N, C-alpha and C positions, 0 to 999 in steps of 0.2 A: 575858411577852412579850419576846422578845430585842431588842437594839438593833438588829440587822439587820431583823428583822420590823417594828419601829416605823418604821424608815427606808423600807422598801418600802412601808408604808401611807401615808407622807407623799408618796411619788411617785406613788402610784396614786390617792388620793382627795383630799379637800379637809379640810384641818385647820381646826377651829373651836375657839375657846376660849370658855368660858362661866363667868361669875362663880359663885361658891358662893351657893346658894340660888335660882339662876335656873332657868326651865323650859327644857328642851331639846326636849320634845315634849308635847302635851296629849292627854288622852284624845279619842279620835275623829278625830285627825289621820290623813290618809292615809298608809299605810305603804308608800311607794314607794321607801324606801331603809333601810338599816341603819346604825347608827353602831357604831364601836369605840371604846371607852375606852381611850385611849393614856396617859393620866395621871389619878390621883385616882379618885374613886369616883362613882356615879350612883345616886340612890335612885329606885326605882320605886314610885309611890304610886297609889292609886285614891282618888277623892272620893266620900264616902258621900252618901246623899240629904239629909242635914242639913249638908253642906258640910265635914265633917271629911276629913283625909287619912288613909289608912290604909297603912301600909308594906307592900309586896308583896314586894319584894326589893332587894338592894343589888348592883350590878354594879361590877367593878373593872377594872383594867388588863388588857387582852387580851380582855375580854368584849363580846358583842354586846348591843346594845339596839335595839329597833324592829323586829326580824326578824319 
C-alpha cells in the first residue's frame, strides 16, 4: 500500500488501533463492514469444538479482512 493510498483510507474510513493479541472480530459477528490492514498483520483463526484456535490465514498491510 502506498503512502497516498494509506492517506486516502485515513480520510475515508475510521482508523482504529488494536493491541497485539487483541481480537478485532469474533466468529459469528455480523459482517456489516470490511477492515483494511494499514500497518502490521492480523491472524485469522477459527476455534475448534474443544476450544483450540486454528490458524486460517495471516493478512498484512493493504489486505482486507471481514469481507
